[in-house]
Structures are given as C-alpha cells and as structure tokens.
N, C-alpha and C positions, 0 to 999 in steps of 0.2 A: 495591512492584514486584515482578514475578515472578522466578521462577528462570531466570536467562539470563545471558548475557555482556553487561554494561552497555554496553561501546562498540560492540558490533553492535546493539543496540536502539536507541542513538542514532543509528547510521548509517541503520537502517532507517527510523524515524520521520523524520529529515530529509529523506530521499530522497523518502517517501510524501507530506510536506507540499510539497516542491519540485514533484513531479508535480501535486499539486492546484492549486497555484498557476499552473502552466504551461498547465492544461488548464480554468481557470475564468476567465470574462470578468471585467474589472475591475469593481470593486464587488459581485463575487460573493461567496458564503458558504463558508467552509472550517472544519470543526470538528474537534478532536482531542478524543476521549473515551477515558476510561479507566474501565472498571467490573468489577465482579465478576459472573460469570456461570457459573453450575453449577460451582463451586469452582474457576474458573479466572480470570485477569485478562484482560478483552479490550481491547486497544487498537485503537481505530478513526479512520481518517482519513476523513472524508466532505465531498465538495463539491457544489455545484450547478453544476458545470461542464458540458461538452459531452456527458459520458457516453461509454460505449465499448460497441460491438455485441459479441454472443457470439462472433463470428468473430475480431474483434480482441483480444479477452480471452484466446481460445485461442492465437493468435499471440503475444502478449506474455507469456504464462506458459511458453511452451515454451523450455526452456533451450537446445535444440538449434539454435535459429532466431535470428538477428539481427533485430531489429525496433525500428524508430523511427518516431515519429509527430511530426508539426509541432504545437506548441502554438498557443494562441488568438493569441498575438502573434507568430506565425510563428518561434518559437525552435525550434531543432533540439535534437538529444540523441544520446547515444552507442548509445542502444538498450540498455543493459546494467543500467540501474538496477533494475527490477523483478525480473529473474533474479537479480541479485546480493541482493536484498533476501530473495527466497524461498531461497537458498543459506544465507545467514546463520541465516534462521529454521529450516531443516532441521537446522543444526547445534546448534541450540537447542530441538530437539524440538518445532518448530511447524512452520507452513506459512502462506504468504500466501493469502488469500482474497479474491474481489472480488464485488461485486455493482454493477451500473451497469445504467441505462437510456439509451437515446441521448436528447440533448437535456434531460436532467433532473440527470444527475450520477453519481457513484461513490462508493462504498464500498470501502476496502481495509482489512482487518483481520487480525488474528492473536490467538490465545490464547497466555498463559504459565501455568505452573503457579506459584502463590503460594508465597513461600519457606517458609512453615510447613507447606505440604503436599507439598513435595517429596520 
C-alpha cells in the first residue's frame, strides 16, 4: 500500500466502487486494479458503464458546485462523493483523475507514493 491514511483510502475506494456499480448496467464489468507505475502505486476503478461526457466530468470534479446524477437503476445520490474523494486524496498528496467515454465506461484513478519511497 502507498503512503496515506488507510481509512481515507478505504473510504475513497468504497465510494468509487459504489459509483461504478451505480453507473454500470446489470451484468456489466467493474475492475479494481493496483499497480506500480513510475515508482508510484496506481489504484484504478474501471467500469464498462454509461460513461461521462467532458462537461459532466468538469461539473462533478468542481468542489464549488453540488452535482448529482441518477444511476442506471434510477438511484439518487447526495452529489458529494467524488468531491469528498478528491478532498481526501488532496489531504494525502494525491488527486482523483478521470478518463471516460460516453457509452463505453469510465476509469477513476489516483496515485500514492509507496511507503519505502516516501
């Protein structure tokens, strides 16, 4: 595991997986991966869900705005999850990054410094 507050990282991963479930159709695919990339630990949650437009990504990543989207089974949300994740990551010297394509899915990922390299 990387150098970070373990409880914060658990909360972040739990929220990102919950979002992947919320925005992926039944029988869809969700993958959680952890890998070493350029001397940092990369944690990535990828789904083949509905995807997100560039405009929506800007909205959901803007901490000054409240934004919520209905899931594939019409689930609601508080609109705070991704903003909270990013706040926790900033406190752990990281940030939430997103790659997405509408209709094809999304990847939410972040990097941590491995303990031995901190």
